[in-house]
C-alpha positions as CSV (number, residue, x, y, z in Angstrom):
1,M,86.3,107.4,111.1
2,C,85.6,105.0,113.9
3,G,86.2,101.8,115.9
4,I,85.5,98.0,114.2
5,A,85.4,95.1,116.2
6,G,83.4,91.2,116.2
7,G,83.9,87.8,116.3
8,Y,83.0,84.7,113.8
9,G,82.4,81.2,115.1
10,S,80.9,81.1,118.5
11,P,81.2,84.7,119.3
12,D,80.6,85.7,122.4
13,R,78.2,89.1,123.6
14,A,80.0,90.1,126.6
15,A,83.5,90.1,124.7
16,I,82.6,91.6,121.9
17,E,80.9,94.3,124.3
18,C,84.3,94.4,125.7
19,L,86.2,95.0,122.6
20,V,83.5,98.1,121.7
21,K,84.2,99.6,125.4
22,G,88.1,99.5,124.8
23,L,87.0,101.2,121.4
24,L,85.5,104.6,122.6
25,H,87.9,106.9,121.9
26,R,88.1,106.0,118.3
27,G,84.1,106.6,118.2
28,P,82.6,109.0,120.6
29,D,79.5,109.6,118.5
30,G,77.6,106.4,119.3
31,H,77.5,102.6,119.6
32,A,76.2,99.2,118.5
33,I,76.4,95.8,118.2
34,Y,75.1,93.5,115.7
35,A,74.5,89.5,116.3
36,S,73.8,86.4,114.0
37,D,74.5,82.9,115.5
38,R,78.1,82.9,113.8
39,V,79.3,86.8,113.3
40,M,79.0,89.6,115.4
41,L,79.9,93.3,114.6
42,G,80.7,96.2,117.0
43,H,81.3,99.9,116.0
44,T,82.2,102.7,117.5
45,R,81.3,106.1,115.4
46,L,82.9,109.2,115.0
47,A,80.6,110.8,112.8
48,I,82.5,112.6,109.1
49,I,79.7,112.1,106.5
50,D,76.2,112.1,106.6
51,P,76.2,112.4,110.3
52,A,72.4,111.9,111.0
53,G,72.0,108.8,109.0
54,G,75.3,106.9,108.9
55,Q,74.8,104.8,112.2
56,Q,76.6,101.6,112.1
57,P,76.4,98.4,111.9
58,M,74.6,99.2,108.4
59,G,72.6,96.1,106.9
60,M,70.6,95.1,103.9
61,G,69.1,91.8,103.2
62,D,71.7,89.6,104.8
63,T,74.7,91.7,104.5
64,Q,75.9,93.4,107.5
65,I,79.3,96.1,107.5
66,C,81.1,98.1,109.9
67,F,83.3,100.2,108.6
68,N,86.5,102.4,109.1
69,G,87.8,105.2,107.4
70,E,86.6,107.8,104.4
71,I,86.1,106.6,100.6
72,Y,86.7,109.7,98.8
73,N,85.4,108.5,95.7
74,Y,81.9,107.5,96.9
75,R,79.6,109.9,95.6
76,Q,81.1,108.7,91.7
77,L,81.0,105.1,92.4
78,R,76.9,105.7,93.4
79,E,76.4,107.8,90.3
80,R,78.0,104.9,87.9
81,Y,77.6,101.5,90.0
82,L,74.5,102.4,92.2
83,R,71.6,104.5,89.9
84,G,68.1,102.8,90.7
85,V,69.7,101.1,93.7
86,P,67.5,102.3,96.5
87,L,69.6,104.1,99.4
88,R,68.6,105.1,102.8
89,T,71.5,107.2,103.5
90,N,74.5,109.8,101.9
91,S,77.2,108.1,103.9
92,D,80.4,106.4,101.9
93,T,79.4,103.0,104.2
94,E,76.3,102.7,102.2
95,V,77.9,102.5,99.0
96,V,80.6,100.1,100.0
97,L,78.1,97.5,101.2
98,Q,76.4,97.8,98.0
99,L,79.4,97.5,96.1
100,F,80.5,94.5,98.0
101,R,76.7,92.7,97.4
102,L,77.6,93.5,93.5
103,F,81.1,92.5,93.2
104,G,82.4,91.0,96.4
105,P,86.1,91.5,96.9
106,S,86.8,92.8,93.6
107,C,84.9,96.1,94.8
108,L,87.9,96.6,96.8
109,R,89.9,97.8,93.8
110,L,87.0,100.2,93.3
111,L,87.4,102.5,96.2
112,E,89.5,105.8,96.8
113,G,90.7,106.1,100.1
114,M,91.7,104.9,103.6
115,F,89.3,101.7,105.4
116,A,89.3,99.0,107.4
117,L,86.1,97.3,107.2
118,A,84.4,94.0,108.4
119,I,81.1,92.5,106.6
120,A,78.9,89.7,107.6
121,H,77.5,87.9,104.3
122,D,75.1,85.3,104.7
123,G,76.7,83.6,107.9
124,E,80.7,84.2,106.9
125,L,82.9,87.1,107.5
126,F,84.9,89.3,105.7
127,L,87.8,91.5,106.4
128,A,89.4,94.3,104.6
129,R,92.3,96.7,104.5
130,D,93.3,99.8,102.7
131,P,96.4,99.3,100.0
132,L,98.7,100.6,102.2
133,G,97.3,100.2,105.9
134,I,96.6,103.5,106.7
135,K,93.6,102.4,109.2
136,P,94.5,99.6,111.5
137,L,92.9,96.1,111.8
138,Y,94.0,93.3,114.0
139,R,92.7,89.6,114.6
140,G,93.1,87.0,117.3
141,L,92.0,83.5,118.3
142,R,90.1,82.4,121.0
143,E,88.6,78.7,121.6
144,G,88.5,78.6,118.0
145,T,86.5,81.8,117.5
146,I,88.0,84.7,115.4
147,Y,87.8,87.3,117.1
148,F,89.3,91.1,115.5
149,A,89.3,94.7,116.7
150,S,91.2,98.3,115.2
151,E,93.4,98.3,118.1
152,I,96.0,95.9,120.0
153,G,94.5,97.0,123.5
154,A,91.1,96.2,122.9
155,L,91.5,92.7,121.7
156,G,94.0,91.8,123.8
157,Q,91.9,91.8,126.7
158,I,90.1,89.1,124.5
159,A,92.4,87.2,122.2
160,G,96.3,86.5,123.8
161,E,97.9,87.3,120.5
162,A,96.7,89.9,118.0
163,Q,98.0,89.6,114.7
164,A,97.6,92.4,112.0
165,L,95.5,92.0,108.7
166,P,98.5,93.0,106.2
167,P,97.8,96.3,104.4
168,G,96.0,95.4,100.7
169,S,94.8,92.6,101.6
170,Y,91.4,90.8,102.7
171,F,90.5,88.0,104.9
172,S,87.5,85.6,104.0
173,S,86.0,83.1,106.2
174,Q,85.3,80.5,103.4
175,H,88.9,81.3,101.7
176,G,91.6,82.7,104.0
177,T,93.6,85.9,103.4
178,Q,94.2,87.0,99.6
179,R,96.0,90.2,98.8
180,Y,94.7,92.2,96.0
181,Y,97.3,95.6,96.2
182,E,100.9,95.1,96.2
183,V,103.4,98.6,96.3
184,G,104.9,99.0,93.2
185,Q,102.6,96.6,91.2
186,S,99.9,98.9,91.3
187,W,97.0,98.8,88.8
188,L,97.5,102.7,88.5
189,L,101.4,102.5,87.8
190,P,102.0,105.5,85.1
191,G,105.1,105.4,82.4
192,T,108.2,106.1,84.0
193,I,108.3,109.9,84.1
194,T,112.7,111.2,83.4
195,T,112.3,114.9,82.9
196,H,111.8,117.8,85.7
197,A,109.3,119.5,83.3
198,A,107.1,116.4,83.1
199,A,107.4,115.6,86.6
200,L,106.3,119.0,88.1
201,P,103.1,119.5,86.8
202,A,102.3,116.2,87.3
203,I,103.3,116.3,90.8
204,R,101.6,119.4,91.5
205,A,98.0,118.1,90.0
206,T,98.3,115.1,91.3
207,L,98.7,116.3,95.2
208,A,96.0,119.1,94.2
209,S,93.6,116.4,93.5
210,A,94.4,114.1,96.5
211,V,93.8,117.5,98.7
212,H,90.6,118.2,97.1
213,K,89.2,114.5,97.7
214,R,90.2,114.7,101.3
215,L,88.4,117.9,102.3
216,L,85.3,115.9,101.9
217,A,83.3,116.3,104.9
218,D,80.0,117.1,106.5
219,V,82.3,118.4,109.8
220,P,85.2,120.8,110.1
221,V,88.3,120.2,108.6
222,G,91.6,121.8,109.7
223,V,95.7,121.4,108.2
224,S,98.1,120.0,110.4
225,L,101.2,122.5,109.9
226,S,104.3,121.8,111.5
227,G,106.3,124.4,109.4
228,G,108.0,121.6,107.1
229,L,107.7,121.4,103.0
230,D,105.3,118.7,103.3
231,S,102.6,119.9,105.5
232,S,103.2,123.5,104.1
233,I,102.2,122.0,100.5
234,V,99.4,120.5,101.9
235,A,98.3,123.8,103.6
236,L,98.8,125.6,100.4
237,L,96.7,123.2,98.2
238,A,94.2,123.6,100.9
239,C,94.0,127.3,101.1
240,A,93.5,126.7,97.4
241,E,90.1,125.3,97.8
242,R,88.8,126.8,101.1
243,E,88.8,130.5,101.6
244,Q,89.6,129.9,105.2
245,V,91.6,127.0,106.7
246,K,92.6,126.2,110.3
247,T,96.1,125.2,110.8
248,F,97.6,123.7,114.0
249,A,101.2,123.5,115.6
250,V,102.7,122.5,118.7
251,G,106.4,122.8,119.9
252,L,108.6,124.1,122.4
253,K,108.9,127.9,123.1
254,G,111.1,129.4,120.5
255,S,111.3,125.9,118.3
256,A,112.1,126.3,114.7
257,D,109.4,124.4,114.1
258,I,106.6,127.1,115.6
259,E,108.5,130.0,113.8
260,A,108.2,128.6,110.6
261,A,105.0,127.4,111.1
262,R,103.8,130.7,112.0
263,L,105.6,132.3,108.9
264,V,103.7,129.8,106.4
265,A,100.3,130.6,108.1
266,S,101.2,134.3,108.0
267,Y,101.8,133.8,104.2
268,L,99.1,131.8,103.3
269,G,96.3,133.6,105.5
270,T,95.3,130.4,107.7
271,Q,93.4,131.0,110.9
272,H,96.7,129.5,112.6
273,I,96.1,128.0,116.2
274,E,99.2,126.6,118.2
275,Y,100.3,125.5,121.3
276,I,103.3,125.6,123.2
277,Y,104.1,122.9,125.2
278,T,106.8,122.5,127.9
279,E,109.2,119.5,129.2
280,D,106.9,118.5,132.0
281,D,103.9,118.6,129.4
282,V,106.0,116.2,127.7
283,E,106.9,114.1,130.6
284,A,102.8,114.2,131.7
285,A,101.7,112.6,128.4
286,L,104.2,109.9,127.9
287,P,102.2,107.4,129.6
288,D,99.1,107.7,127.1
289,V,101.4,107.7,124.3
290,I,102.9,104.7,124.8
291,R,99.3,103.2,125.6
292,H,97.8,104.6,122.7
293,L,100.7,103.7,120.1
294,E,100.8,100.3,121.2
295,S,104.3,100.7,120.4
296,C,107.7,101.2,122.8
297,D,109.9,102.3,120.1
298,P,112.0,105.2,121.0
299,A,112.1,106.9,117.5
300,L,108.3,106.6,116.9
301,V,107.3,107.5,121.1
302,R,109.6,110.6,120.5
303,S,107.9,111.4,117.3
304,A,104.4,110.4,118.8
305,V,104.6,113.0,121.6
306,P,104.0,116.3,119.4
307,N,101.2,114.5,117.4
308,Y,99.7,113.8,120.1
309,L,99.4,117.1,121.4
310,L,98.6,118.4,118.5
311,A,95.6,116.0,118.3
312,W,94.2,117.1,121.6
313,L,94.7,120.7,120.2
314,A,93.1,120.0,116.8
315,S,90.4,117.8,118.7
316,K,89.0,121.2,120.1
317,H,88.1,122.7,116.9
318,V,88.1,120.3,114.1
319,K,87.1,116.7,113.5
320,V,89.3,115.8,110.6
321,I,93.0,117.1,110.0
322,L,95.1,116.8,106.9
323,G,98.8,116.2,107.3
324,G,101.8,115.5,105.3
325,E,102.6,112.3,106.1
326,G,104.3,110.2,103.7
327,A,106.4,112.4,102.0
328,D,109.4,111.2,102.6
329,E,108.9,107.5,101.9
330,L,107.6,108.6,98.3
331,Y,110.7,111.6,97.7
332,G,113.7,110.4,99.6
333,G,113.4,112.9,102.3
334,Y,115.4,111.1,105.1
335,A,118.9,112.1,105.4
336,Y,120.4,108.7,105.0
337,M,118.7,108.4,101.5
338,A,121.0,111.2,100.2
339,Q,123.9,108.3,100.5
340,L,121.7,105.9,98.1
341,N,124.0,107.1,94.7
342,D,122.0,104.3,92.6
343,P,118.7,104.5,91.4
344,E,117.7,101.1,92.0
345,D,118.9,101.1,95.5
346,L,116.9,104.2,96.6
347,Q,114.0,102.9,94.6
348,G,114.3,99.8,97.1
349,E,114.3,101.2,100.0
350,L,111.1,104.0,99.3
351,M,109.2,100.4,98.6
352,I,110.5,99.0,101.7
353,T,109.6,102.0,103.4
354,L,106.3,102.6,102.1
355,R,105.8,98.6,103.0
356,E,106.5,99.1,106.4
357,L,104.5,102.9,107.1
358,H,101.3,100.5,108.5
359,R,103.4,100.2,111.5
360,T,105.6,103.2,111.7
361,N,104.6,106.3,110.9
362,L,100.9,105.4,109.7
363,Q,100.2,103.7,113.0
364,R,101.8,106.7,115.0
365,T,99.1,109.0,113.0
366,D,95.7,106.9,113.4
367,R,96.6,106.1,117.0
368,M,97.2,109.6,118.2
369,F,94.8,111.5,116.6
370,M,92.0,108.9,117.3
371,A,92.8,108.9,120.8
372,F,91.1,112.1,120.7
373,G,88.4,111.3,118.5
374,V,89.8,113.2,115.6
375,E,90.6,111.8,111.8
376,G,93.5,112.2,110.2
377,R,94.2,111.9,106.5
378,V,97.0,111.8,104.4
379,P,97.2,113.7,100.8
380,F,100.4,112.4,99.9
381,L,99.3,108.4,100.4
382,D,96.5,108.8,97.7
383,L,97.6,105.9,95.6
384,E,97.9,108.0,92.1
385,S,100.1,110.0,94.1
386,V,102.5,106.6,95.3
387,A,102.0,105.5,91.9
388,L,103.4,108.6,90.3
389,A,106.2,109.2,93.0
390,L,107.3,105.2,92.1
391,G,107.1,106.1,88.4
């Protein structure tokens, strides 16, 4: 997990340095810039995979990459497609770099994970974003040069207007913007499941696989435990994989969430860490929450405050945290959805909420955790999990 930035056309080195400086909270473990005549790439690193060898920008020949995210199947891809290719690191970034050199944009369909990436290849620029927009990427234009960055705040210092690269899309300086994934039209979409007997084991197996993938890390991993159903499921599945799991919870004194989280943590036997905050804590945090969130939507800000305090707490213990985001959008967990009695209406509403996640709850998750250099992972939004729920 990291911050990425850069420019294409006639990029100014000072501008790229400004972008990188604005993203240092996303990558406290190092930063660097690659520069050529037409393309510059900047990177701030949060070291999760191969901490010693995965520095970026990373290059081979005429190809350079800066990458934000995690590819959970990178070892399988390395074994299947890159046998005999001399690799210098054990990082997922180098696997993506080599796959792009082999397959070009079509390599995106091979990647299981969350990502925003920039590749300089033969003097051209290639940008891409994961299917659901878990990781952010914005573009702007200044004096004919394209600038890009992981966050609006950094980019706004250089380009006056920031435009999001849509989820499931890539941009090529040669061919423009193309979509490679559409919610509900996934190449993973299974046949329709019509009975509980068929659904329950499929859901269990798919979520267990999703959590297993997201425990991949060379650094400590924890679980956000609100005490609700979604995060409790993730914690349960993580405990099935690991002997000792750290769980984190925040809330007001005596709140139902805190009590429920304690109950679940006790049942699972986790190392439970909590923080009881006050109204004064909320008021003090609000300016930073809004600045990092890059939104002033009241509902989003309200829900971001406990996320911000949770991220602060988790950052003292782990670099990666799993949470229950996405379950409500997949399985109709919002109260108003109970009023949608027609299956087609419900399916349509779920599709809308999934398509909007990148600028609502996923934006909150990314910004709040990255404000403290913590990588947030969302097992429910594994593409196989999404395909199963939509089926």
